[in-house]
C-alpha angles and dihedrals in degrees: 000000000000112000115203120186118206122196115183131179146107094287088203078184123345111235143182098278091058088055095045092050092049092051091046089055094050091049098045099037101031092236116181092219143341116229116205112212115192115203118253108198104352120194116256089027113198128225109259097034104146119238112280095238090054092050092047092053091054092048090047092051092047091053096048099088097051120070090203094053121082133174118218132207093202095116096028091062099037112103119237129004115352122226129190095225090056088053092053090052092051094051092044092053091044097054094040088055090047100048102021111182092330095089137007119240126204122194115216112201111206113210136171116244087238089069098053093090089061091047090051092054097042111120091221095045096128094047090048093049092048089066099056152015109256114233111194120204111199125211128214088266097064124058126215091254093056090049092052090056088061089070089066091049091048103039094162091061127103091210135184127178121218125225106232134156117261106268129164096190108133139163089252090055090049091052093045095050092048090049089052091051093251123142118252097189112141088017085083136030110282089241089054091046090054091052092047091050095044097044096036092228114182094006114135092242088060089048090233098129110132131173102177124097123232109221124207112267123204104176 
C-alpha cells in the first residue's frame, strides 16, 4: 500500500514542529511521503496572514532537504476559497489515476489535536473522514488519555496518535518573537530563517505582526 501523508494549514510560517511531526509520521507509520499543503485563500482569513506565495516559498524551502517531504501548490493555485475536503478529493483522484488498480493508496491527514473540536463539529465530518486516516499530533497541553477519548467523539475516524516530544513551538510564537525583536533561529528550518531575515516578514516595520491563530477549516 502507498501511504501518503498530507499536512495542511496556513504555515504562517512553517516551523520546526511541523517538520518534526511530519518526520515522526513517516517513521511511525511508514509513510512514503508527507505533502505539505499551504492554504491559498482560507475562509475566515485573519489580518496579518502573509501572502500565499510567500508562505509557499518558505514551505518549499523547508521541504527541500528531505526526499520524503514535498510542497504542494494545490490550494495556492486553486481559485477562490480553499477547503481541506476538496484537497483530499483532489489527491484521492490524483493517486487513483496514477496507480489505478495496481496498488492501493491511503491518505493520512495529519492534524493537530487543537483542531479536533472543529472537525467534531463539522457538518461533513463523516464524508471527510471517509477519505483519509486521521493522524493526530498531540501538544504538551493534551495527554494521551484525552486524545483517546476523541475516538469516542469521532467514531467514524480511523485514528492513530503520534508519539512526539512535548513542544510548544507554534506559528503564533514565531510571529510574536519576531515582533519582539527576538531571534527565531533553530525554531524554524535554516532556509526559512534566511527568508524571514532577508524579507523582514512579521517584523513591526513590515506591519506583519499577528497574534491570532488560523484554525484548520474543512468546509
